[in-house]
C-alpha positions as CSV (number, residue, x, y, z in Angstrom):
1,M,111.1,114.8,58.5
2,S,110.6,113.5,62.5
3,T,108.7,110.1,63.9
4,A,105.5,110.7,64.5
5,F,104.1,109.2,67.7
6,Y,100.3,108.6,67.5
7,S,98.1,108.1,70.7
8,H,94.8,108.6,72.0
9,P,93.9,109.0,75.9
10,A,90.8,107.1,74.5
11,C,93.1,104.5,74.2
12,R,93.4,104.4,78.6
13,G,89.9,104.1,78.6
14,H,89.4,100.5,77.8
15,D,89.9,98.2,80.8
16,M,90.0,94.8,81.0
17,G,89.6,94.2,84.6
18,A,91.7,94.3,88.0
19,G,94.8,92.3,87.2
20,H,94.2,91.9,83.5
21,P,98.3,92.4,81.3
22,E,96.6,94.4,78.6
23,C,96.0,97.1,81.0
24,P,95.9,101.2,80.2
25,E,99.0,101.0,82.7
26,R,100.9,99.9,79.9
27,L,101.0,103.4,77.7
28,D,102.0,105.4,81.0
29,A,104.5,103.1,81.2
30,I,105.9,103.8,77.6
31,A,104.6,107.8,78.6
32,D,106.7,108.0,81.5
33,H,109.8,106.6,80.3
34,L,109.8,108.3,76.9
35,R,110.0,111.6,79.2
36,A,112.7,110.1,81.9
37,V,115.4,109.3,79.3
38,G,114.5,112.4,77.1
39,L,113.5,110.5,74.2
40,D,109.8,112.4,73.9
41,I,112.0,115.7,72.8
42,A,112.9,113.9,69.9
43,L,109.3,113.0,68.7
44,D,106.5,114.4,66.9
45,F,103.3,113.7,69.2
46,R,99.8,113.6,67.3
47,E,96.3,112.4,68.4
48,A,95.0,109.5,66.5
49,P,92.0,110.3,64.9
50,A,89.1,107.5,64.8
51,A,89.0,105.2,62.3
52,T,85.9,105.1,59.8
53,L,83.8,102.1,59.4
54,E,84.9,102.4,55.6
55,Q,88.7,102.1,56.7
56,I,87.8,98.4,59.2
57,E,86.0,97.1,56.8
58,R,89.1,96.9,54.2
59,A,90.4,94.3,56.9
60,H,87.7,92.8,58.2
61,S,84.0,91.5,57.1
62,A,81.0,94.2,56.9
63,G,78.9,91.7,59.2
64,Y,81.5,91.4,61.9
65,V,82.2,95.1,61.9
66,L,78.7,95.8,62.5
67,Q,78.2,93.0,64.7
68,L,81.0,94.0,66.8
69,Q,80.0,98.1,66.9
70,D,76.5,97.4,67.7
71,L,77.8,95.5,70.8
72,L,80.3,97.7,71.8
73,Q,78.1,100.7,71.8
74,G,75.7,98.9,73.9
75,L,77.8,98.5,76.4
76,A,78.9,102.4,76.2
77,A,75.3,102.6,76.9
78,S,75.1,100.8,79.8
79,G,78.4,100.8,81.6
80,T,78.7,96.8,81.6
81,T,80.9,94.7,80.6
82,R,81.2,91.3,78.8
83,A,83.9,88.6,78.3
84,L,83.9,87.6,74.3
85,D,86.3,85.1,75.1
86,P,88.3,83.7,78.3
87,D,91.4,86.9,77.6
88,T,89.3,89.5,76.0
89,V,86.6,91.8,77.6
90,A,85.0,94.7,76.3
91,G,83.3,97.4,78.7
92,P,82.5,100.5,77.7
93,G,85.5,102.2,76.6
94,T,86.4,99.5,73.9
95,L,84.4,101.0,71.1
96,A,86.6,104.4,71.4
97,A,89.7,102.7,72.0
98,A,89.6,100.5,68.9
99,L,88.6,102.8,66.6
100,R,91.4,105.5,67.8
101,A,94.0,102.4,67.4
102,A,92.9,101.7,64.0
103,G,92.6,105.4,63.4
104,A,96.4,105.8,64.3
105,A,97.4,103.2,62.4
106,V,95.5,104.6,59.2
107,A,96.9,108.3,60.1
108,A,100.0,107.3,60.3
109,T,100.3,105.5,57.1
110,D,98.5,108.9,55.2
111,D,101.2,111.2,57.2
112,V,103.6,109.2,56.4
113,L,102.9,108.5,53.1
114,A,102.2,112.6,52.3
115,G,105.7,113.3,53.9
116,R,104.3,114.3,56.4
117,A,106.3,112.5,58.7
118,A,109.7,110.2,57.9
119,N,108.1,107.2,59.9
120,A,105.9,106.5,62.4
121,F,104.6,104.7,65.8
122,C,101.3,104.2,67.5
123,A,101.1,103.8,70.9
124,V,97.7,102.3,71.2
125,R,95.8,99.5,72.7
126,P,93.9,97.2,72.2
127,P,96.4,95.5,70.1
128,G,95.2,93.9,66.9
129,H,97.3,90.9,65.6
130,H,95.0,88.2,66.6
131,A,91.3,89.9,65.4
132,T,91.2,87.6,62.1
133,R,88.5,88.7,59.5
134,D,85.2,87.8,61.8
135,E,86.9,87.3,64.8
136,A,87.8,89.4,68.2
137,M,90.5,86.9,70.1
138,G,93.5,87.3,72.3
139,F,92.8,91.0,73.5
140,C,92.2,92.3,69.8
141,F,88.9,93.6,68.2
142,F,90.1,95.2,65.4
143,N,93.4,94.2,63.6
144,N,95.4,98.0,63.1
145,V,97.9,97.1,60.7
146,A,96.3,94.9,58.4
147,I,93.5,98.0,58.2
148,A,96.5,100.4,57.9
149,A,98.0,97.8,55.3
150,R,95.1,97.8,53.0
151,H,94.9,101.3,53.7
152,A,98.0,101.8,52.0
153,L,97.4,99.6,49.3
154,D,93.5,100.0,48.2
155,V,93.8,103.7,49.0
156,H,97.3,105.1,47.9
157,G,97.4,102.8,45.2
158,L,100.6,100.9,46.5
159,A,101.8,97.4,44.8
160,R,103.5,96.0,47.4
161,V,103.6,96.3,51.3
162,A,105.7,94.2,53.6
163,V,104.1,93.4,57.3
164,I,106.4,92.4,60.0
165,D,105.4,91.0,63.1
166,F,107.6,90.3,65.9
167,D,105.3,89.5,68.8
168,V,106.0,86.8,70.9
169,H,102.4,85.4,69.8
170,H,101.5,84.2,66.0
171,G,99.8,87.0,64.8
172,N,97.3,84.4,63.5
173,G,94.8,87.3,62.6
174,T,96.9,89.3,59.8
175,E,97.2,86.2,58.5
176,D,93.9,85.0,58.3
177,I,92.8,88.7,56.6
178,V,96.3,89.0,54.2
179,A,97.0,85.3,53.5
180,G,96.7,85.0,49.4
181,D,96.9,88.8,49.1
182,E,100.2,88.5,46.5
183,R,100.5,92.2,47.5
184,I,101.7,91.8,50.9
185,L,104.5,90.2,52.5
186,M,103.9,89.0,55.8
187,C,107.2,88.1,58.2
188,S,106.9,86.8,61.5
189,F,108.6,84.7,64.3
190,F,107.4,83.6,67.5
191,Q,107.2,81.2,70.1
192,H,105.7,77.8,69.1
193,P,104.1,76.3,70.8
194,L,101.8,79.1,72.9
195,Y,98.5,81.1,72.3
196,P,97.3,80.8,70.0
197,Y,98.6,77.2,68.9
198,S,99.1,78.6,64.8
199,G,101.5,79.5,62.3
200,A,103.8,76.5,62.3
201,V,101.9,75.7,58.3
202,P,101.1,79.1,56.9
203,K,98.3,80.0,55.5
204,G,99.5,81.3,52.4
205,T,102.6,81.7,50.1
206,N,102.9,85.2,51.0
207,M,104.0,84.1,54.3
208,I,107.5,84.1,56.3
209,N,106.6,82.1,59.5
210,V,109.5,81.3,62.2
211,P,108.4,79.1,64.5
212,V,110.8,79.2,67.2
213,P,111.0,77.1,70.7
214,P,110.8,78.3,74.3
215,Y,113.8,79.8,75.7
216,T,114.9,80.9,72.1
217,R,117.4,84.0,72.6
218,G,118.5,87.4,71.1
219,A,121.2,85.7,68.5
220,A,119.2,82.9,67.2
221,V,116.5,85.5,66.7
222,R,118.7,87.3,64.6
223,E,120.1,84.8,62.8
224,A,117.0,83.4,61.7
225,I,115.9,86.8,60.6
226,Q,118.9,87.1,58.4
227,R,118.5,83.6,57.0
228,Q,115.1,84.0,55.9
229,W,113.1,87.0,56.8
230,L,115.7,89.0,55.0
231,P,116.4,87.2,51.5
232,A,112.3,87.1,51.1
233,L,112.5,90.7,51.7
234,E,115.1,92.0,49.6
235,E,113.4,90.2,46.5
236,F,109.8,91.3,47.3
237,R,111.3,95.1,47.3
238,P,108.2,96.6,49.8
239,E,106.9,100.0,48.8
240,M,105.8,100.3,52.5
241,I,106.6,98.5,55.9
242,F,104.0,97.6,58.6
243,V,105.5,96.3,61.8
244,S,103.2,94.5,64.6
245,A,105.4,95.5,67.3
246,G,104.7,93.4,70.3
247,F,107.6,93.2,72.9
248,D,106.7,90.3,74.9
249,A,109.8,88.0,73.8
250,H,111.6,90.1,76.1
251,R,113.1,88.1,78.9
252,E,111.4,89.7,81.6
253,D,107.7,89.4,80.1
254,E,106.2,85.9,81.5
255,L,103.6,85.6,79.0
256,G,106.1,84.1,77.2
257,Q,109.3,82.4,77.7
258,M,111.9,84.2,75.0
259,G,114.9,85.5,75.8
260,L,115.2,89.1,73.8
261,V,116.5,92.1,75.2
262,E,116.6,95.8,74.4
263,D,119.3,95.2,72.2
264,D,117.6,92.7,70.1
265,Y,114.7,95.0,69.6
266,A,117.2,98.1,68.2
267,W,118.7,95.1,66.0
268,I,115.7,94.6,64.3
269,T,114.5,97.8,64.0
270,R,117.9,98.7,62.4
271,E,117.2,96.0,59.7
272,L,113.8,97.1,58.8
273,L,114.7,101.0,58.8
274,A,117.6,100.2,56.0
275,L,115.3,97.9,54.1
276,A,112.8,100.8,54.3
277,R,115.4,103.0,53.0
278,R,116.5,100.7,50.4
279,H,112.7,100.4,48.7
280,A,110.5,102.4,50.5
281,Q,111.8,105.5,50.9
282,G,112.3,104.9,54.4
283,R,108.4,104.3,55.0
284,L,107.4,102.9,57.7
285,V,104.5,102.5,60.3
286,S,104.8,100.7,63.2
287,C,101.9,99.3,66.1
288,L,102.0,98.6,69.2
289,E,101.1,94.6,70.1
290,G,102.0,93.1,73.3
291,G,104.5,93.7,75.9
292,Y,103.0,93.3,79.6
293,H,106.6,93.9,81.8
294,L,105.6,97.5,82.2
295,G,109.6,98.0,82.8
296,A,110.5,96.2,79.9
297,L,107.8,96.9,77.7
298,A,108.7,100.6,77.9
299,R,112.4,100.3,77.4
300,S,112.0,98.2,74.8
301,V,109.8,100.6,73.1
302,A,112.5,103.6,73.7
303,A,114.9,101.5,71.9
304,H,112.9,100.7,69.2
305,L,111.8,104.7,69.0
306,R,115.5,105.6,69.2
307,V,116.1,104.2,65.8
308,L,113.1,105.5,64.1
309,A,113.9,108.7,65.6
310,D,117.6,108.5,64.6
311,V,118.8,108.7,68.0
312,D,122.0,108.1,69.8
C-alpha cells in the first residue's frame, strides 16, 4: 500500500488578501518541491471530496456550521470578502476550500481504515486547529483533524485515537473540541507565550500539553516528546493516529521563534509512525496546518512524506 496524498484545486481558491501568510502559494510550493525532488512518484495523488454538514457537525455545533455556511455562501454569491477576526478573512472561495479541506481528512480516514492506503497526508487549506466548536479564528474555519478523529470514532467504531499537534501555535480549537473525550488522547508542543496564548493549563485529563519557550531547538523538543508524549501514547494504545502537521516551528518561519529543522520533523514522523505500527496497524492521517516560509514549508513537508512513504 502507498501513502495517499489528498488535495483539491479549490483549496487554492481561498485567498485572504495580498501579503497574508496563509496564502495559496503554500500549496504550490509543496507541489513544486515534491516534483523537483522526485518524491511525487512515491505518492498516490487523490482528489479530496467535499465534506458533508453531518461530518462537520461531529466536531462543531450545528448552529455554528449553518451560520458559517450561510455567511460563506453569501460571500461566494456576491464576490466580496469579510474579516471574521483581525487574522481571518473569508472570501468567495472560502466555503469550497473549507469543505474540501475537511473532506480530505474524512476521505483519508476512510481509505486508511479500509486498507486502500497505508497512511495519508492532506495538503489542504484553510488549516483547522484553531477552529473551536463554535468559532472560526486564527486562519481556521472547520477543524479538519477533529472532524476526522470523530469520524473514526463515531462512524468506524474505533475505541481510541490519538491527535498529535506539532504546530508552533497551540491547537486551542482542537483542545476545545476534544477535551474530556476520553476516547481521544491529544499530545502537542507549542511555543508559549504565542498566539492564541492558551494551552499552559490543559482543559482536560486527555491532554498532554508541552509549552516551550521561544528559541527552543529540536534537541529539546525531541527530549520532551520522549519524556512526555511517548509514555502516555504507549499506555493509551491508539487504534489510529491523526496529526495536525504545522511546520511553522521551523527556524526560518517568522510566525514563531522556534528552531526546528527538517530532520526534526522527520524524527517526529518516525516516532509517530513506529507507534502507529505497534498499536494501530500503521494507520496514520496527517493534515497540513501552519508553515509560512515557503521554502522551509516545502522541505519540511517533503521530510515528513519521505518517512510516511518509506523513501530513503
